[in-house]
C-alpha positions in Angstrom: -18.1 10.5 -10.7 -16.3 8.6 -13.5 -13.0 10.3 -12.7 -13.3 9.5 -9.0 -14.1 5.8 -9.8 -11.1 5.7 -12.1 -8.9 7.2 -9.4 -10.2 4.7 -6.9 -9.6 1.8 -9.2 -6.1 2.9 -9.9 -5.4 3.5 -6.2 -6.7 0.1 -5.2 -4.5 -1.6 -7.9 -1.5 0.3 -6.7 -2.2 -0.6 -3.1 -2.7 -4.3 -4.0 0.7 -4.4 -5.9 2.5 -2.7 -3.0 0.9 -5.1 -0.5 2.4 -8.0 -2.5 5.8 -6.3 -2.6 5.8 -5.5 1.1 4.9 -9.1 1.9 7.9 -10.3 -0.1 10.2 -7.7 1.5 9.0 -8.7 5.0 10.0 -12.3 4.2 13.4 -11.1 2.9 13.8 -9.0 6.1 13.1 -12.1 8.3 15.7 -14.1 6.3 18.3 -11.2 6.5 17.7 -11.0 10.3 18.4 -14.7 10.7 21.5 -14.5 8.5 22.7 -11.5 10.5 22.2 -13.3 13.8 23.8 -16.6 12.6 26.8 -15.1 10.8 27.4 -12.2 13.2 29.3 -10.4 10.4 29.2 -6.7 9.9 28.2 -7.2 6.2 25.2 -9.3 7.1 24.2 -6.8 9.8 24.5 -3.9 7.3 22.4 -5.8 4.8 19.7 -6.3 7.4 19.8 -2.7 8.5 19.5 -1.4 4.9 16.7 -3.8 4.1 15.0 -2.8 7.4 15.0 0.9 6.4 13.6 -0.1 3.0 10.8 -2.1 4.6 10.0 0.8 7.0 9.7 3.2 4.1 7.6 0.7 2.1 5.2 0.2 5.1 4.9 4.0 5.4 3.9 4.2 1.7 1.5 1.3 2.2 -0.2 3.3 5.0 -0.3 6.4 2.8 -1.9 4.5 -0.1 -4.4 2.7 2.2 -5.4 6.1 3.5 -5.8 7.4 -0.1 -8.1 4.5 -0.9 -10.2 5.1 2.2 -10.4 8.8 1.4 -11.5 8.1 -2.2 -14.1 5.6 -1.0 -15.6 8.2 1.5 -15.7 10.7 -1.3 -17.4 8.2 -3.6 -19.9 7.2 -1.0 -20.8 10.8 -0.3 -21.4 11.4 -4.0 -23.6 8.3 -4.2 -25.7 9.4 -1.2 -26.3 12.8 -2.9 -27.0 11.3 -6.3 -30.4 11.8 -7.8 -30.8 9.7 -10.9 -32.9 11.1 -13.6 -35.9 9.1 -14.8 -36.6 8.3 -18.4 -38.7 11.5 -18.7 -35.9 13.8 -17.9 
């Protein structure tokens, strides 16, 4: 149970950090899109396309980590439902 809780804590922290990063990248992607539209240069379009691919990959990883956290929570909840604490007499 302790190992599971440790894994869940680690997975939640990893997810939280990635969520923050994805939010920043999504803002950067919006900025790159606007620069690409305004400048209409191939370089700006390429920058937007590269960042877009990066954000798509980051969002896929975000979904994977969210799924991992949900799975660990289900596993933890199942263990807790089946847990029979011992009383002081053994």
